C-alpha positions, -999 to 999 in steps of 0.1 A, spaced: -389 269 -801 -396 295 -774 -389 294 -736 -424 298 -723 -416 298 -685 -388 296 -660 -400 287 -626 -380 284 -593 -383 250 -578 -399 248 -543 -377 221 -528 -344 237 -540 -342 275 -544 -310 271 -565 -328 251 -592 -353 261 -619 -378 243 -641 -374 252 -678 -404 251 -700 -402 252 -738 -434 257 -759 -454 253 -727 -439 219 -721 -415 211 -692 -381 204 -706 -357 199 -677 -346 212 -643 -315 234 -644 -291 249 -618 -290 286 -612 -254 287 -625 -266 273 -658 -295 298 -660 -270 327 -655 -244 312 -679 -268 311 -708 -287 342 -698 -320 323 -702 -352 343 -700 -389 339 -709 -396 345 -746 -361 335 -757 -359 316 -789 -339 284 -786 -326 259 -811 -320 222 -807 -283 229 -806 -287 254 -778 -309 230 -758 -282 203 -763 -256 227 -748 -279 235 -719 -284 198 -712 -247 192 -712 -240 222 -691 -266 211 -666 -251 177 -665 -216 191 -658 -231 213 -631 -248 183 -616 -215 164 -615 -198 194 -599 -225 196 -573 -219 160 -565 -183 167 -560 -190 196 -536 -214 173 -517 -187 147 -514 -162 172 -500 -188 185 -476 -183 153 -455 -146 159 -451 -113 167 -469 -106 146 -499 -74 140 -520 -73 144 -557 -72 106 -561 -102 101 -539 -122 127 -559 -111 112 -592 -122 78 -581 -155 91 -568 -163 110 -600 -153 80 -622 -183 61 -608 -209 87 -618 -231 76 -648 -224 93 -682 -249 118 -696 -266 97 -721 -270 68 -697 -285 90 -671 -310 106 -695 -320 71 -706 -326 60 -671 -348 90 -664 -369 82 -694 -374 45 -686 -377 51 -649 -355 22 -638 -319 13 -631 -315 -11 -660 -294 -42 -659 -266 -36 -684 -232 -21 -678 -233 16 -670 -211 40 -690 -193 65 -668 -182 101 -674 -151 107 -695 -117 116 -681 -118 151 -697 -148 161 -676 -133 146 -645 -101 166 -651 -120 198 -657 -140 195 -625 -108 186 -605 -91 217 -620 -121 238 -610 -120 224 -574 -82 230 -572 -86 266 -583 -113 271 -556 -90 255 -530 -115 228 -523 -88 202 -531 -53 205 -518 -33 173 -512 -7 189 -490 -33 205 -467 -51 171 -467 -19 153 -457 -11 178 -430 -45 174 -415 -43 136 -418 -9 135 -400 -22 157 -371 -53 135 -367 -34 102 -369 -7 114 -345 -29 130 -318 -60 108 -319 -51 75 -335 -14 75 -323 -2 59 -355 35 59 -363 51 78 -392 57 49 -415 21 37 -412 8 72 -420 32 73 -449 18 41 -464 -18 53 -459 -11 86 -477 6 68 -506 -26 48 -511 -46 81 -510 -26 94 -539 -2 119 -523 33 123 -537 64 114 -516 73 151 -514 39 160 -501 39 132 -475 73 141 -462 63 177 -459 31 167 -442 50 145 -417 67 176 -404 34 181 -385 45 151 -364 72 163 -340 95 139 -323 82 146 -288 47 136 -300 62 103 -313 79 97 -280 47 104 -261 27 80 -284 52 52 -280 50 55 -242 12 56 -243 8 26 -265 35 7 -246 19 12 -212 -15 3 -226 -1 -29 -241 17 -39 -209 -15 -35 -189 -32 -61 -210 -3 -86 -209 2 -92 -172 4 -129 -176 31 -129 -203 67 -137 -193 89 -106 -192 112 -116 -221 83 -125 -244 65 -93 -234 94 -72 -244 96 -89 -278 59 -87 -284 58 -51 -274 86 -43 -298 68 -60 -327 35 -42 -317 51 -8 -319 68 -17 -352 34 -26 -367 21 7 -354 46 24 -377 74 37 -354 111 36 -360 129 7 -345 157 28 -329 132 51 -314 112 22 -300 144 7 -283 152 41 -269 117 45 -254 115 9 -242 147 15 -221 128 41 -202 97 20 -195 87 7 -161 74 -28 -168 64 -32 -131 73 -68 -132 84 -80 -97 105 -111 -94 78 -127 -72 53 -122 -100 76 -138 -125 83 -167 -102 46 -173 -96 38 -171 -133 66 -195 -142 55 -219 -115 18 -219 -126 28 -224 -163 53 -252 -155 27 -271 -134 2 -268 -162 28 -282 -187 36 -311 -163 -1 -320 -161 -6 -320 -199 28 -336 -209 29 -364 -183 0 -381 -201 25 -390 -228 60 -386 -213 78 -395 -181 113 -391 -166 137 -369 -184 116 -370 -216 89 -352 -195 116 -328 -181 127 -319 -216 92 -313 -229 84 -290 -199 117 -272 -204 110 -268 -241 75 -255 -234 86 -230 -209 113 -216 -232 88 -213 -261 65 -193 -238 93 -168 -232 106 -175 -197 142 -168 -188 165 -198 -195 182 -196 -161 149 -193 -143 136 -224 -161 167 -245 -150 162 -234 -114 126 -245 -115 135 -279 -131 162 -285 -104 138 -276 -76 113 -301 -89 137 -329 -97 115 -354 -79 90 -352 -108 114 -367 -132 132 -391 -108 100 -407 -94 86 -415 -129 110 -443 -134 134 -430 -160 
């Protein structure tokens, strides 16, 4: 068999159409063309053509990996998971022949090829888990304002080692953590104007814990917060909440049963115990006039 023509493809200048005995055989990447030193008039065997097909497939998988990286940094685990979904060589060839997806289970490429490509990408510095982790930490801290423990868990899921994560977290200085806690806290407080002060502090603490910040650091920063909660505002909120509880509870309760239910409701909503008792005493006529 003789290579009768090698023609550069119009849509992709890095790919070539290979013709053998005046029949189109397959499209190949320029890297494959150079690797085998293919040229017009060259005699080729079935064994060589099989090697060319396999090399072209490997190059195609590598190109897919490069395309995947082009959208953003990837970890080794993310790349391995991505490559593991690519159809195996024989299955891909079969699909191209029958011109349809098929309905059976698709064979995927073997681990050795995946490892080879990952080693190639590592050698070219296209993959570097530490660099990925450092970039991820900076983005999460500056833009998403996540806490260190949340970032740690996310990087664990992305396949980084504990040592890599701890080194990457050095990109998250303490002053940035303090600033993020203050920013998130003030934002949370602005949306919870109608929450009793005691409950607000508890909910804010839980909110910041979920965001991934250290509990001691949260307490330290919360001590510096200006909650802007005037006593008049708290009294007004307590009064409105208590009146609503009286209206709903008096349908079933009266006298001191009603008083206890209102007291219980106010306490569950986070109002100060002493403030609740003051309100109940100031509205004693509500329980006395009901007949109990």
